C-alpha positions in Angstrom: 0.0 0.0 0.0 1.3 3.4 -0.9 0.7 6.1 1.7 -1.0 9.4 0.7 0.9 12.5 1.7 -1.7 13.2 4.5 -1.4 9.6 5.7 2.3 9.8 5.7 2.3 13.1 7.7 -0.2 11.8 10.2 1.7 8.5 10.8 5.1 10.2 11.0 3.8 12.7 13.5 2.0 10.1 15.6 5.3 8.2 15.7 7.1 11.4 16.9 4.5 12.0 19.5 4.7 8.4 20.7 8.4 8.9 21.3 7.7 11.9 23.4 5.1 9.9 25.4 7.6 7.1 26.0 6.2 4.8 23.3 8.4 3.2 20.7 8.2 5.1 17.4 7.3 2.0 15.3 4.6 1.0 17.8 3.0 4.4 17.5 3.3 4.4 13.7 1.7 1.0 13.4 -1.2 2.2 15.6 -1.5 5.4 13.6 -1.6 3.4 10.3 -4.4 1.1 11.6 -6.3 4.0 13.0 -5.9 6.2 9.9 -7.1 3.6 7.5 -9.6 2.0 9.8 -9.4 -1.5 8.3 -7.7 -4.8 9.3 -4.2 -5.2 7.9 -1.9 -8.2 8.1 1.7 -8.0 9.3 3.3 -8.1 5.9 1.2 -5.3 4.7 2.1 -3.2 7.7 5.8 -4.1 7.3 5.8 -3.1 3.6 3.7 0.0 4.0 5.9 1.5 6.8 9.1 0.0 5.5 10.1 -1.5 8.8 11.8 -4.9 9.6 9.4 -7.8 10.1 10.8 -8.4 13.6 10.2 -4.8 14.5 6.7 -5.0 13.3 6.1 -8.2 15.1 7.4 -6.9 18.4 5.4 -3.7 17.9 2.2 -5.6 17.2 2.7 -7.6 20.4 3.2 -4.4 22.4 0.0 -2.9 21.0 -1.9 -6.0 21.9 -0.5 -5.9 25.4 -1.9 -2.3 25.7 -5.3 -3.6 24.4 -5.0 -1.0 21.5 -5.2 -3.6 18.7 -6.8 -7.0 18.3 -6.4 -9.9 16.0 -9.2 -10.4 13.4 -9.6 -12.9 10.6 -10.5 -12.0 7.1 -12.5 -14.5 5.0 -10.3 -16.4 2.5 -7.0 -15.3 4.2 -5.4 -17.5 6.8 -3.1 -14.8 8.1 -3.8 -12.8 11.2 -5.0 -9.3 10.6 -4.8 -6.5 13.1 -7.3 -3.7 13.7 -7.8 -0.9 16.2 -10.8 1.0 17.3 -11.6 4.0 15.1 -13.4 5.6 18.1 -10.9 8.2 19.4 -12.7 8.3 22.8 -12.5 4.5 23.2 -8.8 4.8 22.4 -8.2 7.6 24.9 -10.0 5.5 27.6 -7.9 2.5 26.8 -4.6 4.4 27.0 -5.6 6.1 30.2 -6.8 2.9 31.8 -3.6 1.1 30.8 -1.3 3.9 32.0 -3.3 4.1 35.2 -2.9 0.4 35.8 0.8 0.3 34.8 2.1 3.6 36.2 -0.3 5.3 38.6 -1.7 2.4 40.7 1.7 1.0 41.5 2.8 4.4 42.8 -0.3 4.6 45.0 0.5 1.1 46.4 4.1 2.1 47.2 2.9 5.3 49.0 0.4 3.3 51.0 3.2 0.8 51.9 5.5 3.6 53.0 2.8 5.0 55.2 2.1 1.6 56.7 5.7 0.7 57.3 7.2 0.7 60.8 10.3 2.3 59.1 8.2 5.5 58.6 9.0 6.3 62.3 12.6 6.9 61.2 11.5 9.7 58.9 10.9 13.4 59.8 7.4 14.6 60.3 7.8 16.7 57.1 8.7 13.7 55.1 5.7 11.8 56.4 3.4 14.7 55.6 4.8 14.9 52.0 4.1 11.2 51.5 0.6 11.6 52.9 0.0 14.7 50.7 1.2 12.9 47.7 -1.0 9.8 48.4 -4.0 12.0 49.0 -3.4 13.9 45.7 -3.0 10.6 43.8 -6.1 9.0 45.3 -8.1 12.1 44.5 -6.8 12.2 40.9 -7.4 8.5 40.6 -11.0 8.7 41.8 -11.7 11.7 39.5 -10.1 9.9 36.6 -12.1 6.7 37.2 -15.3 8.8 37.1 -14.2 10.6 33.9 -13.5 7.2 32.2 -17.1 6.0 33.0 -18.7 9.0 31.2 -19.9 8.7 27.7 -18.2 11.1 25.3 -21.1 13.5 25.0 -21.2 14.0 28.8 -17.4 14.2 29.1 -17.3 16.9 26.5 -20.0 18.9 28.5 -18.0 18.4 31.7 -14.8 19.6 30.0 -16.5 22.7 28.5 -18.2 23.5 31.8 -14.8 23.1 33.6 -13.3 25.6 31.1 -16.1 28.1 31.7 -15.8 27.7 35.5 -12.0 28.3 35.3 -12.6 31.4 33.2 -15.2 32.7 35.7 -12.9 32.1 38.6 -10.1 34.0 36.9 -12.6 36.8 36.2 -12.5 36.5 32.4 -15.3 37.1 29.9 -17.0 34.3 28.2 -14.9 33.1 25.3 -17.6 31.2 23.5 -16.9 27.8 24.9 -20.1 25.9 25.0 
């Protein structure tokens, strides 16, 4: 498959952004390719389209599967595995946030709780204990808020985000900027 200039720009940019978010560039580019075209593709097609090594594509596909961002599907008349991703940007956002929360956020909450419950905490200064407590409180609050946001349907979430922007503007004393 030959990429159009827009597809090329989108995929290359997504790869660059992936690198900035701590995701391997090829992983991000494969996801972008599947998202952009919105159709199942087999590994050889992905490899040829992006001009990447088969082993790189294979490892990247496994990584995307581990993040629940792609799934294997089968196409009638073709014995190869094909891969697809959701074309719903809100579903993708939820998946990424849920996975990052499980992999990065939740373990930090666990460590902070373990620190506070440890008898070794008595060896630390009152200020250090307070910082751990404050950090845990912040993370638990953010986690609860994030869980609630992930439960909302996109229409409601958009309304909440727009309302939040209006409230911030009101608190800062600014005029209505047309958000709504």
